[in-house]
Each structure stands twice: as C-alpha cells, then as structure tokens.
C-alpha positions in Angstrom: -13.2 17.4 -3.8 -10.5 19.2 -2.0 -7.8 16.8 -1.5 -4.6 17.2 0.8 -1.0 15.6 0.2 0.8 14.8 2.4 3.9 13.7 1.1 4.9 15.3 -1.7 7.9 13.5 -3.5 8.1 11.8 -6.7 4.9 10.1 -6.3 3.0 12.5 -4.6 3.2 14.7 -7.8 2.2 12.0 -9.4 -1.0 11.6 -7.2 -1.7 15.3 -7.4 -1.8 15.2 -11.2 -3.9 12.3 -11.3 -6.4 13.6 -9.1 -6.6 17.0 -10.6 -7.0 15.3 -14.6 -10.3 13.7 -12.4 -11.5 17.0 -12.0 -10.0 17.3 -8.2 -8.2 20.5 -6.5 -5.3 20.3 -4.7 -5.6 22.5 -1.5 -2.7 21.7 0.2 0.6 20.0 0.1 2.8 18.8 2.9 6.3 17.6 2.6 9.6 18.3 4.8 11.8 18.6 1.6 9.8 20.0 -1.3 10.2 23.4 -2.3 7.1 23.8 -4.2 5.1 22.4 -1.7 3.0 24.2 0.2 3.6 23.9 3.4 7.3 22.5 4.1 7.6 20.8 7.5 7.8 17.2 9.0 6.2 18.1 12.4 3.1 15.5 12.4 1.6 18.8 14.1 2.1 21.7 12.3 1.3 18.9 9.2 -2.2 18.1 10.8 -2.9 22.4 11.5 -1.7 22.9 7.8 -4.8 20.2 6.5 -7.2 21.4 8.7 -6.9 25.3 7.0 -6.9 24.1 4.2 -10.5 23.1 3.5 -9.3 19.6 2.8 -12.3 17.0 2.3 -9.9 13.8 1.8 -6.2 13.5 2.6 -3.9 11.4 0.8 -0.9 10.7 2.5 2.3 9.1 0.8 5.7 10.3 2.8 8.2 7.8 4.2 7.8 4.8 6.8 9.5 7.2 9.8 7.0 9.2 9.8 4.0 7.4 8.6 2.8 6.4 11.8 3.1 9.7 13.4 1.0 11.1 10.5 -1.5 8.5 10.6 -2.3 9.9 15.0 -2.3 14.0 14.1 -4.8 13.2 10.9 -7.2 11.2 12.5 -8.9 13.7 14.8 -9.6 16.1 11.6 -12.2 13.3 10.7 -11.3 13.0 7.1 -11.4 10.5 5.1 -7.9 9.2 5.0 -6.3 7.0 2.4 -3.0 6.0 3.6 -0.3 4.5 0.7 2.8 4.5 3.0 3.9 1.2 4.3 6.0 0.2 7.5 3.2 0.8 10.1 0.6 -1.9 9.3 2.2 -3.9 13.0 0.6 -1.5 14.8 -2.9 -1.4 12.6 -4.5 -2.0 16.1 -4.0 1.0 17.6 -4.9 2.7 14.2 -8.1 1.2 14.0 -8.9 2.1 17.3 -8.0 5.5 17.3 -10.3 5.9 13.9 -13.0 4.3 16.0 -12.6 6.7 18.5 -12.6 9.7 16.2 -15.5 8.1 14.2 -13.5 8.8 10.9 -12.5 6.5 8.0 -9.1 5.2 6.6 -8.5 3.2 3.6 -4.8 1.4 3.4 -2.9 -0.5 0.7 0.8 -1.6 -0.1 -0.3 -0.7 -3.5 -3.6 0.8 -5.1 -2.5 -0.5 -8.6 -5.6 -2.1 -10.0 -3.4 -5.0 -11.8 -1.6 -5.5 -8.8 -4.9 -6.0 -6.7 -6.0 -8.1 -9.0 -2.4 -10.1 -9.3 -3.7 -10.5 -5.6 -6.6 -12.8 -6.2 -4.5 -14.5 -8.8 -1.8 -15.9 -6.6 -4.4 -16.5 -3.3 -6.0 -19.3 -5.8 -2.7 -20.1 -7.1 -1.3 -21.2 -3.8 -4.9 -22.4 -3.0 -4.8 -24.7 -5.9 -1.2 -25.5 -5.2 -1.0 -26.6 -1.5 -1.7 -30.2 -2.1 1.0 -30.4 -4.0 3.9 -31.1 -2.3 6.7 -31.1 -4.6 6.3 -27.7 -5.6 8.0 -25.2 -3.5 6.8 -22.2 -3.8 9.5 -18.7 -3.5 9.1 -14.3 -4.3 10.6 -12.1 -5.8 10.7 -8.4 -5.6 12.1 -5.6 -7.4 12.1 -1.3 -7.4 13.8 1.6 -8.5 16.8 2.2 -6.1 15.0 5.5 -4.4 12.6 3.3 -2.2 13.0 3.4 1.7 12.0 0.1 2.4 12.7 -3.4 1.8 10.8 -5.8 1.3 8.0 -3.9 -0.5 4.7 -4.0 1.0 3.4 -5.9 -1.9 5.6 -8.5 -1.6 4.8 -8.7 2.3 1.0 -9.2 1.1 1.7 -11.7 -1.1 3.6 -13.7 0.7 0.8 -13.5 3.5 -1.6 -14.6 0.7 0.9 -17.4 -0.3 1.3 -18.3 3.4 -2.4 -18.5 3.7 -2.6 -20.4 0.9 -0.2 -23.1 1.2 -0.1 -24.1 5.3 3.0 -26.0 5.0 4.7 -22.3 5.1 4.9 -21.2 8.0 7.9 -19.1 8.4 8.7 -16.0 6.1 11.7 -15.3 5.4 13.2 -11.9 3.6 17.3 -12.3 4.6 19.9 -14.1 2.2 20.6 -17.6 3.3 23.5 -18.5 4.8 21.9 -22.2 5.5 20.0 -24.9 3.3 16.4 -23.7 4.1 13.5 -25.4 6.2 10.4 -26.7 4.3 8.6 -24.7 6.2 10.8 -21.6 5.5 8.8 -19.4 2.8 11.8 -17.2 1.2 11.2 -13.6 -0.3 14.4 -11.5 -1.6 14.3 -8.2 -3.0 16.2 -6.4 -5.0 17.1 -2.5 -5.5 18.2 -0.9 -8.7 18.1 1.8 -11.5 14.7 2.9 -12.3 12.3 0.2 -11.6 9.3 0.9 -11.4 7.9 -2.5 -9.2 8.0 -6.2 -10.4 7.4 -8.9 -8.3 7.4 -13.0 -9.3 6.0 -16.0 -7.8 7.6 -19.4 -8.1 6.3 -22.8 -7.7 9.0 -24.9 -8.7 9.0 -28.7 -9.0 12.1 -31.3 -10.4 9.5 -31.5 -13.4 8.8 -28.3 -14.0 8.2 -24.2 -13.1 5.1 -22.0 -12.7 5.7 -18.5 -12.9 3.4 -15.6 -11.9 4.7 -12.2 -12.6 3.2 -8.7 -12.2 5.6 -6.2 -14.0 4.4 -2.3 -13.3 5.6 -0.1 -16.6 6.0 3.0 -14.7 3.7 4.6 -11.5 0.6 6.1 -13.1 -1.4 3.2 -12.1 0.0 3.2 -8.6 -1.3 7.3 -8.4 -4.8 7.0 -10.3 -5.6 3.6 -8.1 -4.6 6.0 -4.9 -7.2 8.8 -6.1 -9.7 6.1 -7.1 -9.5 5.1 -3.2 -10.2 8.1 -1.9 -12.9 9.1 -4.4 -14.4 5.6 -2.9 -13.9 6.3 0.8 -15.4 9.7 0.9 -18.7 8.7 -1.2 -21.6 6.8 1.4 -21.9 2.9 1.4 -24.5 0.7 0.4 -26.5 2.3 2.9 -25.8 5.7 1.8 -24.7 6.3 5.0 -21.0 8.0 6.1 -18.0 5.4 5.6 -16.7 4.5 9.1 -13.8 2.4 9.7 -10.9 1.1 8.8 -10.9 0.0 5.1 -8.3 -1.5 2.8 -8.5 -2.4 -1.2 -10.0 -5.2 -1.0 -13.2 -3.5 0.2 -13.6 -0.9 -3.0 -12.8 -4.3 -5.4 -16.1 -5.6 -4.0 -17.8 -2.4 -4.7 -16.8 -2.6 -8.3 
C-alpha cells in the first residue's frame, strides 16, 4: 500500500518504519518542522494537496492536537482511508462523522493503537462492572508519559476513565485537576505526570479499607503503538464482511471484533 504520513515527528518516523517492514511504501510525509519530511508545511490545504498528488492509497495522521482537526477536515474530501492517532478533537466527532458520511470515505480513530492497551480497555471495563456493586471500593486513575507529550491527560487515560464511569454508575464526574478539597463521592479522579522518557503507564485503582486492587498497563516502548496504527490502516483499506469497501467512522473496537 502507498501510505501518506501526516505528522513526521518521532512517532511518525516509527510508524513509517513499521509500515515499510510490513511491505508498504511511504510516498508522502508532511510536517511543519521535520526537515526530512517530503513536504514541510503546517498549512492544511497544502498538506492535503501534497497527499492527493502523492499517489497515496491511505493516510495515517499523527500530528498535534492544535492542528489535527483542520488536517482531518482537509483530508476527508480526498476519500482515502484515514487513520487518526492524534487526540484533542473527539468532542467534535459529530462534525467529523457528518463530513465522512458526505464524502463517502472512511476514518478510524483511537487514542491508543497498542494491542495490549486495547486488551487492557476490555479488562478495565469488566473489572469496573464487577466492582460496581461493592461500594466500599473507591476508584481512581493515574497516568504518566514522557515530557515531550503535548496533551494531558492522555487520550488513553480519558478512554479508561470513560470505561470506569460506564461500569461504576456512582462515578458521574471526572476531575483531572489537583484537589484542594476533599473529593465528592461521585467524582472520579484522574491524575497525570509528565517526566523523562516514559513511553506510557496507566493504572486503575480500586481501593477499600481492607485492600487494594491495582490494574496497570506499562508500555516498554512505542513500537506497539506504531505497529497497531499500520494494522489499523490495513484493516480500514480492506473490504468489510460483505466484500464492500468500508465506509464511515470506526475505532479499534471494530478491528478487534474482526480478529
């Protein structure tokens, strides 16, 4: 497959390497700062024109929260399968879904493409469901990442928090700031740390006066994220179960349902 990379920082380079190892070709790389990108621009329209003219058959977007929404808007009309790993735009998913539907294309997004993390999502969902009836257990989340990460909390942590709140109905409000007061019983606290070169650690605690149940996923490196993004594009470009071209909005949940 001929692939265009939008965002060619550390993660973009790693995805490109993973794609090439799986027999794909990077025909276009776009970034406003990377000197080795084939197109150095931060303008969404110029980016989309470069992708269009490159012969790309699919696009992987790993840029920056400040530019991801304009990139998505510019890429959707091209009609190419689009995988988006940048977070910070999910509150506008309705707008994106409508644009994808109008354009007849396909888009797959995820806060984390790691196979291990997606299994961890399912484990946390099931644990939250089991713990819901035991009110003596409080619950909280913690995440840490490297000091070059642009957003906080991570998209993965926010997805975990959503799954906890879906499973534990007594938690109705998410708090991501530091507490300067006693937390309310319906508040779910999510704390974040940015330090050094940590690839990513996410922990969910269920704590009572008698004991603690701790669930943790620790990434050793970013290779799992890169490989997952490439596999996601391979899945998106392939036909659906009826043999037709995939159209619409998808997530890694759809990929896992087909595994």
